[in-house]
MIVEX-16736 format. One record per residue: x, y, z of N, C-alpha, C in turn. Coordinates in steps of 0.1 Angstrom, whole numbers, plus 5000, padded with zeros to 4 digits. Example, Ala and Ser with C-alpha at 12.3 -4.5 7.8 and 13.67 -1.06 7.14 Angstrom:
BEGIN
513249435078512349555078513249675078/512849785071513749895071512950005079/
# end
This chain:
BEGIN
521146034457521146174452519846234456/518746164454517446224457517346244472/517846154480517846174495518646294499/519846314493520646424496519946554493/519246564482518546684478517346714488/516746604492515646624501516046674514/517246624519517746674532518246814530/518746844518519246984516518147084516/516947044511515847134510515147144524/515147034531514447034544515147104555/516447104554517247164565517047314567/516947394556516647544558515247554564/514247464560512947474565512847454580/513647354584513747324599514347444606/515447504601516047614607515047734608/514347754597513347864596512247844607/511847714608510847684618511247714632/512547684635513147714649513147864651/513547944641513548084642512148144645/511148084638509748134640509348104654/509647984659509247944672509948034683/511248074681511948164690511348294689/510948344678510248474676508948474684/508148364682506948364689507048364704/508048294709508348294724508748434729/509648494721510048634724508848724724/507948714714506848804714505948784726/505748654729504848624741505448674754/506748664755507448724767507248874768/507448944756507249084756505849124760/504849044755503449074758503249054773/503848954779503748924793504249034802/505449084798506049194805505249324804/504749344792503849464790502649454799/502049334800500949314808501249344823/502449294828502849314841503049464844/503649534835503849684836502549754837/501649714828500249784828499549754841/499749634847499049604859499649684871/501049704871501649774881501249924880/501249974868500850114866499350134871/498550044868497150054873497050054888/497949974894497949964909498350094915/499350164909499850284914498850394912/498150394900497050494898495950474908/495550354910494450324920494950364934/496250354937496750394950496550544952/496750624942496550764943495150804946/494250734939492750754941492350704955/492950594959492650544972493050634983/494150704982494550794992493550904994/492950954983491951054984490650994991/490350874988489150814995489450795009/490650745013490950725027490950855035/491450965028491451095035490051135039/489051115029487651145032487151055043/487450935043487050835054487550885067/488850915067489450965080488851085085/488451175077487851305081486551275088/485751185083484451145089484751075103/485750985103486050915115486551015126/487351105123487851205132486751295138/485851335129484751415133483851345143/483651215141482751135150483451125163/484851105163485551085175485551215183/485751325176485751455183484351485190/483351445183481951465188481751375201/482251255201482151165212482951215224/484151255221485051305231484551425238/483951515231483451645237482251615246/481451505243480351475251480751405264/481851335264482251255276483251335285/484251395279485251465287485951565279/485751695282486351805274487851805276/488351745287489751745289490551655280/489851575272490551485262491151565251/490751695250491351775239492751825242/493151805254494551855258495551775251/496651835246497751765239498651695249/499251585244500151515253501551505245/502551565251503851575245504751465252/505751425244506651325249508051385251/508151455262509451505266510051625258/509251685250509751805242508651915243/509152035241508252155239508452205225/507352235218507452285205506352385203/506652485194505752595192504452555184/504552445177503352395170502752275177/501452285178500752175185500652055175/500251935181500151815173499151835162/497951895165496951915155497352005144/498152105147498652205137499552135127/500452055132501451985124500651875115/499751805121499051705114498151765103/497451875107496551945097497451995085/498652045088499552095077499951975068/500251865074500651745067499451695058/498251695063497151655055496851755043/497051885046496951985036497951955025/499151935028500251905019499951785010/499351685017499051555010497851565001/496751625006495551624999495351744989/495751864994495451984985496652014976/497852004981499052044973499651924966/499351804970499951684964501451694965/501951754976503351764978503751654988/503951534982504151414990505451424999/506451484993507751495001507551585013/506851695012506551785023505651715033/504651645028503751565037504551465045/505451395039506251295045507051355057/507651465054508451535064507651575076/506451625074505551655085505051535093/504651435086504251315093505351245100/506551245094507751195101508051275114/507951405113508151495125507251455136/505951435133504951395143505351255149/505551155140505751015144507051005153/508051085151509251075158509451165170/508551265172508751365183507551375192/506451315190505251335198504651195203/503851205213503151085217501651115218/500951055208499551075207498850955201/497850895208497350765205496450775192/496150895187495350905174496250955163/496951065165497651125153498951055150/499650985159500850915156500550795147/499650705151499350595142498750635128/498050745128497550805115498750855107/499650915113500850965106501650845100/501750735108502450615103501750555091/500450555092499650505081499850585068/499750715069499950795057501350795052/502350775061503750755056503850625048/503150525053503150395045502450405032/501350485031500550505019501450585009/502050685013502850775004504050694999/504650615008505850535003505350424993/504150374995503650274986503350344972/502850464973502550544960503850564953/504950584960506250614954506950484951/506350364952506850234949508050194958/508150264970509150224979508550114989/508549994984507849884991508449855005/509749855006510349825018510049925029/510150055025509950165035508450165039/507550135029506150135032505850025042/506349905039506149795049506649825063/507749895064508249935077507250025085/506750115078505750205084504550135089/503950045080502749975083503049875095/504249815095504649715105504749795119/505249915118505349995131504050035136/503150065127501750095131501049975138/501249865131500549745136501049695149/502449705151503049655164502849755175/502949885172502949985183501550025187/500550015177499150055180498249945175/498249825181497449715177495949735177/495549825186494049855187493549975180/494450035172493950155165493050115153/492150205149491150165139491750145125/493050205123493650185110494550055110/494749995121495649875121495149765112/493849725111493449625102493849645088/493749775083494049805070495549805068/496349835079497749835078498249685076/497649595083497949455080497649415066/496449455061496149425047497149485037/497549605040498549675032499849585031/500249535043501449455043501249335034/500049275034499749165024499949215010/499449335007499549384993500949404989/501749444998503249464995503949334993/503549235001504149104999503749044985/502449074981501949024968502649094957/502849234958503549314948505049274947/505549224958506949174958507149034952/506048974949506048844943505948724953/505748754966505648654976504248624979/503648544970502148514970501848434983/502648344986502448254998502348335011/503248425013503248515025502048615024/501748655012500648745011499348675015/499148555011497948475014497848455030/498948435036498948415050498548545057/499048655052498648785058497248815056/496748795044495348815041494448725050/494848605052494048515060494048565075/495148615079495248675093494248795094/494148875084493248985085491848945085/491448845077490148785077489748725090/490648655096490348585109490448675121/491248775121491448865132490548985133/490149035121489349155120488049125111/487249025115486148985106485149095103/484949195112483949295111484549425104/485749425101486449545095486349535080/486249645073486249645058487549585052/488649595060489949545055489749395053/488949325061488649185060488049145047/487049235043486349205031487249225019/488149325019489149345009490049225008/490549185020491549065020490848945015/489548915018488848795014488748794999/488448914993488248924979489548894972/490648944977491948914971492348764972/491948704983492248564985491548484974/490248524972489448444962490048464948/490548584945491248614932492548544930/493148504941494448434941494348284939/493048234941492848094940493048044925/
# end
């Protein structure tokens, strides 16, 4: 009889303990998900800030290039079209896209302008830059697949452009955000080994160390 009563009293306690354990696990899972969402939100916010920083960097790079070009050969300022005639020059369309991106924050309009450039003109400077900004905007919009396609196109079509190292690093970022850590590490290692003097290499190396 005493044994029966002991079992009777202990059974609810055991059930209660299981319920508490389940609640703890659920709470920890919720905390983990909240942490992942906060991390993703932080990445998107930093992406918007980074776009502004990259715009400033690009402005300085373009000014230096224009200065060098004017010293060597003024004919380099001539536009090169690819089989079409258009009322707007490459520079006009590009400047409009940058204005929409930087000043108006109208990402959809900027994407349309950059897409127009990338698909209708042939220019060794503005087309890869357009592809780069298309990748950045898509990343800001959390469209990872589209973003990766733009960066891949830049890296494959313009392997020697000064934005190509960062495009490779961005592909690594996208792989990491997609949950493919192994592929992300391989891409980061590629950036470090291929572009050791580029700032993208330093960024990739830092991420590799954080992933250890």
